LUMSEZA-941612 format. One line per 2 residues: number of its first residue (from 1); for each residue z, y, x of C-alpha. Coordinates in pm, whole numbers. Example, Ala and Ser with C-alpha at 12.3 -4.5 7.8 and 13.67 -1.06 7.14 Angstrom:
REM residues 2
1 = 780/-450/1230; 714/-106/1367 .
This chain:
REM residues 485
1 = -8730/-16069/5008; -8897/-16231/5298 .
3 = -8616/-16420/5497; -8835/-16630/5741 .
5 = -8637/-16710/6055; -8933/-16849/6301 .
7 = -8715/-16914/6575; -8380/-17015/6410 .
9 = -8408/-17377/6522; -8220/-17318/6867 .
11 = -8061/-17619/6987; -7705/-17692/7140 .
13 = -7891/-17670/7468; -7969/-17280/7405 .
15 = -7599/-17240/7364; -7547/-17391/7700 .
17 = -7801/-17171/7855; -7647/-16869/7706 .
19 = -7318/-16947/7825; -7495/-17048/8170 .
21 = -7653/-16703/8211; -7270/-16543/8192 .
23 = -7174/-16761/8469; -7465/-16675/8690 .
25 = -7455/-16275/8626; -7064/-16284/8668 .
27 = -7130/-16345/9030; -7393/-16066/9054 .
29 = -7137/-15806/9086; -7365/-15530/8913 .
31 = -7173/-15253/9068; -7171/-15378/9457 .
33 = -7086/-15699/9672; -7300/-15980/9780 .
35 = -7586/-16141/9595; -7481/-16464/9433 .
37 = -7656/-16801/9514; -7923/-16884/9242 .
39 = -7743/-17184/9009; -8020/-17313/8790 .
41 = -8341/-17199/8668; -8237/-17157/8296 .
43 = -8587/-17143/8186; -8586/-17462/8013 .
45 = -8947/-17563/8140; -8875/-17709/8487 .
47 = -8927/-17381/8678; -9325/-17397/8580 .
49 = -9260/-17014/8466; -9209/-16816/8149 .
51 = -9301/-16462/8086; -9071/-16267/7852 .
53 = -9165/-15922/7712; -8874/-15641/7677 .
55 = -8977/-15356/7444; -8751/-15069/7491 .
57 = -8720/-14672/7493; -8655/-14514/7816 .
59 = -8344/-14319/7754; -8115/-14158/7879 .
61 = -8286/-13987/8174; -8303/-14301/8439 .
63 = -8332/-14542/8209; -8635/-14688/8320 .
65 = -8521/-14756/8684; -8182/-14872/8562 .
67 = -8366/-15127/8326; -8605/-15248/8579 .
69 = -8333/-15320/8827; -8130/-15528/8537 .
71 = -8411/-15701/8484; -8445/-15812/8857 .
73 = -8098/-15941/8846; -8170/-16146/8534 .
75 = -8460/-16296/8695; -8261/-16380/9007 .
77 = -7988/-16571/8841; -8284/-16750/8645 .
79 = -8545/-16843/8855; -8867/-16931/8653 .
81 = -8829/-16663/8389; -9019/-16298/8462 .
83 = -8956/-16011/8223; -9189/-15778/8169 .
85 = -9078/-15414/8031; -9263/-15231/7780 .
87 = -9166/-14850/7724; -9213/-14697/7376 .
89 = -9154/-14329/7298; -8847/-14265/7100 .
91 = -9025/-14106/6816; -9268/-14377/6788 .
93 = -9062/-14654/6867; -9024/-14828/6540 .
95 = -9399/-14754/6453; -9521/-14928/6805 .
97 = -9312/-15222/6750; -9470/-15291/6402 .
99 = -9819/-15273/6546; -9721/-15502/6819 .
101 = -9608/-15753/6548; -9915/-15686/6326 .
103 = -10152/-15753/6625; -9973/-16075/6701 .
105 = -9840/-15919/7035; -9471/-15913/6951 .
107 = -9231/-15887/7228; -8963/-16144/7275 .
109 = -8659/-15886/7265; -8701/-15530/7155 .
111 = -8483/-15240/7067; -8450/-15180/6709 .
113 = -8167/-14927/6657; -7977/-14869/6330 .
115 = -7921/-15049/6024; -8206/-14931/5854 .
117 = -8446/-15019/6122; -8288/-15373/6141 .
119 = -8305/-15429/5806; -8639/-15326/5765 .
121 = -8765/-15598/6066; -8538/-15856/5938 .
123 = -8671/-15831/5577; -9037/-15909/5735 .
125 = -8884/-16193/5912; -8942/-16056/6234 .
127 = -8596/-16097/6393; -8442/-16419/6497 .
129 = -8084/-16522/6417; -7875/-16522/6708 .
131 = -7607/-16747/6563; -7630/-16995/6867 .
133 = -7470/-16716/7058; -7157/-16700/6901 .
135 = -6914/-16912/7119; -6564/-16846/7178 .
137 = -6652/-16687/7504; -6911/-16449/7365 .
139 = -6690/-16334/7074; -6425/-16282/7363 .
141 = -6632/-15993/7489; -6589/-15789/7167 .
143 = -6274/-15631/6997; -6112/-15882/6789 .
145 = -6275/-15934/6448; -6557/-15705/6538 .
147 = -6824/-15971/6481; -6736/-16055/6125 .
149 = -7051/-16040/5914; -6927/-15809/5642 .
151 = -6846/-15536/5895; -7021/-15593/6215 .
153 = -7297/-15413/6130; -7523/-15684/6332 .
155 = -7565/-15937/6058; -7830/-15960/5781 .
157 = -7812/-16227/5532; -7514/-16386/5691 .
159 = -7684/-16425/6032; -7629/-16247/6349 .
161 = -7929/-16052/6400; -7866/-15799/6661 .
163 = -7654/-15734/6964; -7497/-15395/7062 .
165 = -7511/-15141/7344; -7291/-14857/7265 .
167 = -6903/-14835/7159; -6909/-14886/6804 .
169 = -6607/-14628/6769; -6814/-14364/6977 .
171 = -6975/-14191/6655; -6711/-14198/6383 .
173 = -6417/-14086/6615; -6309/-13743/6519 .
175 = -6154/-13526/6780; -5967/-13214/6763 .
177 = -6048/-13039/7108; -5839/-12714/7207 .
179 = -5783/-12521/7529; -5442/-12578/7592 .
181 = -5446/-12253/7829; -5540/-12039/7550 .
183 = -5296/-12189/7312; -5020/-12131/7558 .
185 = -5129/-11744/7612; -5067/-11699/7237 .
187 = -4727/-11861/7219; -4834/-12226/7112 .
189 = -4756/-12514/7300; -4890/-12809/7102 .
191 = -5191/-12856/6895; -5161/-12814/6529 .
193 = -5074/-13144/6326; -5124/-13010/5947 .
195 = -5365/-12758/5793; -5100/-12490/5758 .
197 = -5016/-12495/6109; -5396/-12480/6219 .
199 = -5423/-12168/5981; -5096/-12004/6124 .
201 = -5252/-12064/6491; -5605/-11981/6433 .
203 = -5486/-11630/6254; -5259/-11562/6509 .
205 = -5490/-11602/6804; -5774/-11431/6624 .
207 = -5541/-11142/6560; -5406/-11117/6925 .
209 = -5746/-11200/7060; -5895/-10841/6956 .
211 = -6252/-10976/6911; -6250/-11142/7271 .
213 = -6107/-11474/7178; -6094/-11643/6841 .
215 = -5877/-11908/6659; -6109/-12190/6540 .
217 = -6489/-12297/6494; -6551/-12526/6209 .
219 = -6836/-12716/6385; -6751/-13081/6247 .
221 = -6596/-12953/5930; -6733/-13281/5782 .
223 = -6508/-13509/6001; -6221/-13343/5868 .
225 = -6355/-13410/5510; -6409/-13781/5601 .
227 = -6043/-13800/5706; -5908/-13588/5394 .
229 = -6009/-13844/5114; -6074/-14189/5045 .
231 = -6392/-14358/5217; -6707/-14330/5009 .
233 = -6573/-13965/4859; -6781/-13863/5128 .
235 = -7083/-13940/5141; -7088/-13938/4762 .
237 = -6851/-14180/4576; -6492/-14304/4597 .
239 = -6505/-14675/4669; -6153/-14723/4549 .
241 = -6257/-14636/4182; -6642/-14694/4199 .
243 = -6693/-14318/4091; -6806/-14003/4244 .
245 = -6525/-13787/4300; -6663/-13477/4555 .
247 = -6458/-13247/4382; -6128/-13394/4489 .
249 = -5841/-13179/4489; -5775/-13221/4857 .
251 = -6134/-13179/4951; -6143/-12862/4763 .
253 = -5818/-12735/4914; -5996/-12807/5305 .
255 = -6293/-12622/5213; -6143/-12340/5021 .
257 = -5913/-12290/5333; -6214/-12253/5596 .
259 = -6375/-12018/5319; -6101/-11810/5317 .
261 = -6062/-11814/5721; -6457/-11751/5723 .
263 = -6439/-11408/5496; -6141/-11276/5673 .
265 = -6276/-11326/6012; -6058/-11570/6150 .
267 = -6344/-11788/6259; -6568/-11713/6571 .
269 = -6863/-11502/6430; -7231/-11616/6450 .
271 = -7158/-11994/6437; -7355/-12005/6109 .
273 = -7661/-11836/6235; -7963/-12052/6301 .
275 = -8012/-12093/6668; -7656/-11972/6760 .
277 = -7493/-12155/7061; -7359/-12496/7015 .
279 = -6992/-12509/6958; -6905/-12687/7305 .
281 = -7072/-12376/7493; -6867/-12082/7345 .
283 = -6547/-12318/7380; -6636/-12366/7739 .
285 = -6671/-12008/7772; -6311/-11946/7632 .
287 = -6435/-11765/7330; -6225/-11965/7098 .
289 = -5900/-12179/7092; -5985/-12524/6896 .
291 = -6225/-12720/6676; -6322/-13027/6503 .
293 = -6535/-13205/6756; -6755/-13512/6810 .
295 = -6692/-13735/7101; -6988/-13638/7295 .
297 = -6910/-13242/7333; -6614/-13332/7560 .
299 = -6845/-13411/7849; -7093/-13133/7743 .
301 = -6771/-12897/7765; -6647/-13031/8093 .
303 = -6996/-12998/8243; -7000/-12606/8180 .
305 = -6594/-12546/8242; -6484/-12847/8504 .
307 = -6151/-12666/8545; -6070/-12603/8183 .
309 = -5721/-12727/8037; -5923/-12912/7786 .
311 = -5720/-13152/7557; -5780/-13391/7288 .
313 = -5559/-13464/6967; -5612/-13623/6620 .
315 = -5743/-13379/6355; -5488/-13214/6143 .
317 = -5410/-13375/5803; -5311/-13203/5477 .
319 = -4963/-13083/5446; -4887/-13344/5197 .
321 = -4998/-13610/5449; -5255/-13807/5546 .
323 = -5456/-13954/5270; -5726/-14139/5495 .
325 = -5829/-14204/5841; -6182/-14164/6013 .
327 = -6401/-14450/5856; -6519/-14721/6061 .
329 = -6790/-14854/5843; -6946/-15079/6068 .
331 = -6819/-15223/6411; -7144/-15165/6594 .
333 = -7472/-15028/6559; -7751/-15268/6595 .
335 = -7982/-15224/6929; -8127/-15551/7054 .
337 = -8297/-15789/6847; -8491/-16109/6930 .
339 = -8847/-16166/6786; -8882/-16474/6553 .
341 = -9225/-16520/6699; -9122/-16556/7045 .
343 = -9279/-16863/7207; -8982/-16889/7427 .
345 = -8705/-16865/7207; -8478/-17041/7460 .
347 = -8529/-16799/7735; -8556/-16525/7506 .
349 = -8186/-16613/7404; -8095/-16600/7768 .
351 = -8195/-16250/7784; -8029/-16141/7481 .
353 = -7698/-16300/7606; -7757/-16096/7941 .
355 = -7799/-15788/7754; -7460/-15844/7581 .
357 = -7293/-15974/7892; -6970/-15752/8035 .
359 = -7161/-15707/8377; -7440/-15533/8208 .
361 = -7207/-15336/8003; -7015/-15242/8301 .
363 = -7312/-15136/8487; -7446/-14918/8211 .
365 = -7113/-14752/8173; -7106/-14700/8544 .
367 = -7469/-14561/8558; -7443/-14348/8242 .
369 = -7097/-14247/8155; -7152/-14416/7782 .
371 = -6872/-14659/7649; -7047/-14957/7571 .
373 = -6987/-15221/7353; -6753/-15422/7543 .
375 = -6451/-15237/7574; -6312/-15471/7854 .
377 = -6586/-15392/8065; -6494/-15033/8115 .
379 = -6172/-14929/7975; -5955/-14948/8297 .
381 = -6203/-14702/8458; -6195/-14476/8149 .
383 = -5843/-14496/8149; -5856/-14302/8484 .
385 = -6054/-14025/8347; -5799/-13783/8143 .
387 = -6101/-13680/7897; -6201/-14041/7826 .
389 = -5874/-14188/7795; -5776/-13908/7535 .
391 = -6111/-14019/7338; -5975/-14360/7351 .
393 = -5633/-14266/7250; -5748/-14061/6945 .
395 = -5987/-14347/6843; -5713/-14597/6849 .
397 = -5459/-14385/6634; -5723/-14229/6380 .
399 = -5983/-14483/6297; -5991/-14796/6027 .
401 = -6252/-14983/5911; -6369/-14925/5572 .
403 = -6584/-15145/5302; -6954/-15062/5364 .
405 = -7162/-15162/5055; -7499/-15182/5253 .
407 = -7350/-15427/5488; -7185/-15661/5228 .
409 = -7547/-15698/5041; -7406/-15799/4718 .
411 = -7657/-15590/4526; -7524/-15243/4564 .
413 = -7728/-15174/4918; -8029/-15033/4808 .
415 = -7805/-14790/4582; -7579/-14703/4845 .
417 = -7842/-14611/5076; -8036/-14378/4827 .
419 = -7713/-14196/4738; -7638/-14159/5131 .
421 = -7956/-14067/5245; -8034/-13818/4984 .
423 = -8060/-13459/5161; -7975/-13298/4810 .
425 = -7643/-13487/4784; -7508/-13396/5148 .
427 = -7160/-13301/5068; -7130/-13109/5411 .
429 = -7424/-12907/5359; -7279/-12789/5018 .
431 = -6948/-12731/5171; -7085/-12530/5461 .
433 = -7269/-12329/5221; -6976/-12252/5013 .
435 = -6795/-12138/5350; -7045/-11916/5457 .
437 = -7176/-11763/5134; -6795/-11749/5015 .
439 = -6871/-11937/4675; -6643/-12161/4517 .
441 = -6650/-12500/4642; -6550/-12674/4340 .
443 = -6839/-12633/4082; -7061/-12705/4366 .
445 = -6883/-13040/4438; -6886/-13100/4043 .
447 = -7249/-13051/4048; -7318/-13334/4327 .
449 = -7063/-13589/4098; -7269/-13518/3783 .
451 = -7554/-13588/3974; -7441/-13907/4118 .
453 = -7315/-13991/3795; -7662/-13993/3634 .
455 = -7807/-14194/3929; -7539/-14476/3842 .
457 = -7645/-14459/3517; -7990/-14507/3607 .
459 = -7906/-14802/3846; -7736/-14985/3555 .
461 = -8042/-15058/3416; -8122/-15300/3719 .
463 = -7792/-15373/3848; -7564/-15374/3544 .
465 = -7256/-15451/3732; -7335/-15162/3996 .
467 = -6995/-15009/3922; -6804/-15318/4001 .
469 = -7014/-15370/4338; -6911/-15010/4441 .
471 = -6538/-15072/4363; -6272/-15194/4600 .
473 = -5931/-15200/4402; -5737/-15336/4686 .
475 = -5897/-15111/4957; -5629/-14893/5102 .
477 = -5752/-14584/5287; -5465/-14624/5512 .
479 = -5525/-14959/5659; -5832/-15158/5815 .
481 = -6027/-15326/5531; -6121/-15679/5579 .
483 = -6345/-15913/5343; -6038/-16109/5259 .
485 = -5956/-15799/5034 .
């Protein structure tokens, strides 16, 4: 494996430059106010002029103007550095980047989104380690412990290889979204806390709703499944034992409950039809009362129904008690990387530091409404918004860090990537098939377990201790996992 790090010899001076950009941009006040006095060039070349190239994807709408304005602020704080922005189409961004590297025109800083993409570029030696950024001040911008190499999602081969953009908990946070007015109309003053309460409430609302209002939508059933068994059971392998166990009794109970509710007409009809309205649309229209939801549905529903009495709560748990929390398999999703082929590594590091600055994160949040990687940059403002505050509260209560074999890079990462990326092993697809077609889930789950076991046997030929690498005997699904375990 090629692990060349061409820009790895960043000096102590780089660190000073990196902290210097925070000092200069901190005075920029990206949300208004007077402009700062320029402090120093930060270019490391006596002001003779350095041009950097930043390759990105212009999303969301308005991103082109936003990034240009931010680069203008960076240039103002660092005279002597000019940033040229190159925009690649979202569906071709990685191919476009590869072509730039292959043609000897690599950007200095580039968007390399997601663990597979970061691994792909790091394996080719195209990403520079960013370890010189990691000062106490830099670390303080992020949640405590979130930059640990084994769980950050930003490291490769033990080196920091990326800085994040979005809040790491945005994706894995599982919400129970409900219309409090509908619940109250049918005699309920609180959301369900357990599965039996959920079923009771859904049945009552559907029965009394007379075809106009239904109790439930199963949109993100997978989020309920993730929180119902030790991590790894979904995707395909229980990391407390190193064995496949999708036919877990609690998971079977959950899917069978939804199958029962579907067959008896308790769930809103039509959700299973291709091209059906998104769940948040029917929810905003008041057609059903509650559902397991992803975070981004909140804003979409609010746009459609600004005055709805929308509330958020943790997803209901088994009546026998919680077995697991929603899994945080990485603290962040990688976004920005620095080229190992940059002719100006010190200046490029300045730009990386800027893209991970509190001011930049705050400006992005205020422009687009997205939670960014530095929670301290926007949390006070988010707390003033009931919907956003609700997301934060549920996340804090229901997320826990789990071991991630792909990030640990101890020999099981290829196998883990293979089984989690195999569409024929997608547990949620099998579960929804059982619900929609009214078939027993357990035999379907046992079939997936058998296939994963066969893949484990095959993998042992190359990695004899593969099962040991996938077993974390001290992993407690009810607690945050750390590498010391």
